[in-house]
ZALUMGU-436799 format. One line per field, with one value per residue (C-alpha): residue in one letter; chain; x, y, z. Coordinates in nm, 3 decimals. Layout:
! residues N
aa: A|...
ch: A|...
xx: X|...
yy: Y|...
zz: Z|...
! end
This chain:
! residues 116
aa: M|T|L|E|Y|L|R|D|Y|C|L|S|L|P|G|V|T|E|D|T|P|F|D|A|T|T|L|C|F|R|V|G|G|K|I|F|A|I|M|D|M|E|V|F|E|Y|A|N|L|K|C|D|P|E|R|A|I|E|L|R|E|R|Y|A|G|I|T|P|G|Y|H|M|N|K|K|L|W|N|S|V|S|M|R|G|N|V|P|D|S|L|I|L|E|L|A|K|H|S|Y|E|L|I|R|D|S|L|P|R|K|E|K|D|R|L|K|S
ch: A|A|A|A|A|A|A|A|A|A|A|A|A|A|A|A|A|A|A|A|A|A|A|A|A|A|A|A|A|A|A|A|A|A|A|A|A|A|A|A|A|A|A|A|A|A|A|A|A|A|A|A|A|A|A|A|A|A|A|A|A|A|A|A|A|A|A|A|A|A|A|A|A|A|A|A|A|A|A|A|A|A|A|A|A|A|A|A|A|A|A|A|A|A|A|A|A|A|A|A|A|A|A|A|A|A|A|A|A|A|A|A|A|A|A|A
xx: 0.000|0.149|0.027|-0.079|-0.322|-0.449|-0.482|-0.702|-0.894|-1.010|-1.050|-1.316|-1.545|-1.810|-1.725|-1.380|-1.150|-0.761|-0.534|-0.240|-0.325|-0.037|0.276|0.358|0.416|0.119|-0.173|-0.538|-0.853|-1.177|-1.541|-1.780|-1.505|-1.385|-1.065|-1.080|-0.753|-0.405|-0.081|0.307|0.351|0.715|0.763|0.452|0.465|0.123|-0.231|-0.425|-0.793|-1.086|-1.257|-1.501|-1.375|-1.484|-1.360|-1.049|-0.936|-1.023|-0.808|-0.508|-0.515|-0.546|-0.293|0.050|0.069|-0.268|-0.170|-0.341|-0.363|-0.010|-0.089|-0.491|-0.732|-0.625|-0.989|-1.115|-0.793|-0.576|-0.230|-0.260|0.114|0.168|0.487|0.285|0.180|-0.186|-0.388|-0.433|-0.761|-0.796|-0.642|-0.910|-1.198|-1.072|-1.023|-1.386|-1.461|-1.317|-1.510|-1.847|-1.805|-1.728|-2.030|-2.229|-2.149|-2.248|-2.573|-2.855|-2.844|-2.459|-2.528|-2.810|-2.590|-2.327|-2.597|-2.680
yy: -0.027|0.332|0.675|0.801|0.486|0.514|0.896|0.897|0.613|0.815|1.153|0.941|0.882|1.131|1.446|1.370|1.658|1.614|1.855|1.900|2.003|1.853|1.922|1.939|1.576|1.406|1.397|1.382|1.281|1.409|1.379|1.636|1.798|1.510|1.279|0.906|0.843|0.978|0.881|1.034|1.144|1.161|0.774|0.621|0.287|0.267|0.424|0.505|0.391|0.416|0.087|-0.050|-0.215|-0.569|-0.608|-0.403|-0.653|-0.960|-0.766|-0.755|-1.120|-1.217|-0.968|-0.949|-0.588|-0.452|-0.279|-0.054|0.295|0.473|0.781|0.732|0.578|0.225|0.075|0.291|0.299|0.063|0.124|-0.020|-0.120|-0.065|-0.261|-0.561|-0.768|-0.649|-0.718|-0.395|-0.511|-0.531|-0.166|-0.050|-0.191|-0.084|0.273|0.223|0.114|0.363|0.625|0.517|0.510|0.861|0.958|0.748|0.967|1.296|1.484|1.400|1.710|1.617|1.299|1.400|1.658|1.396|1.184|1.399
zz: -0.003|-0.105|0.055|-0.247|-0.292|0.025|0.001|-0.305|-0.149|0.128|-0.078|-0.262|0.001|0.025|0.207|0.304|0.331|0.432|0.635|0.857|1.204|1.448|1.216|0.871|0.810|0.978|0.744|0.865|0.674|0.819|0.774|0.915|1.052|1.254|1.197|1.069|0.934|1.059|0.893|0.881|0.478|0.526|0.715|0.628|0.795|0.950|0.949|1.238|1.183|1.418|1.476|1.630|2.013|1.935|1.571|1.712|1.927|1.658|1.410|1.645|1.754|1.386|1.228|1.368|1.172|1.341|1.651|1.907|1.813|1.875|2.098|2.015|2.240|2.262|2.256|1.971|1.698|1.574|1.402|1.097|0.946|0.568|0.588|0.373|0.683|0.623|0.288|0.080|0.040|0.447|0.454|0.244|0.421|0.740|0.636|0.482|0.814|1.020|0.827|0.846|1.195|1.215|0.943|1.136|1.484|1.307|1.338|1.125|0.935|0.815|0.744|0.505|0.345|0.290|0.134|-0.146
! end
């Protein structure tokens, strides 16, 4: 998985914006103003993605490349390795899952705006 590919995928989801609120190299993707993915643009070793807590535990047990979110709430976020030990298709699925968790938590007015 390359940074460019994951970036393009995230930006293809409805209503997604990107910014670098923490420093010049930490790229964040948002929906409705809330972050759903974080990654370093210079050293693209992993992405932090929000995850359902029960699914997060299952994924961590199954894949060595999925660990509790670095500098994040360990219950709700995973760090997903980009070093080839997590299938690209799963990385994309987890990015979409993270997006959907955040999107679904938005106020109804915001969700309706995203659907149109």
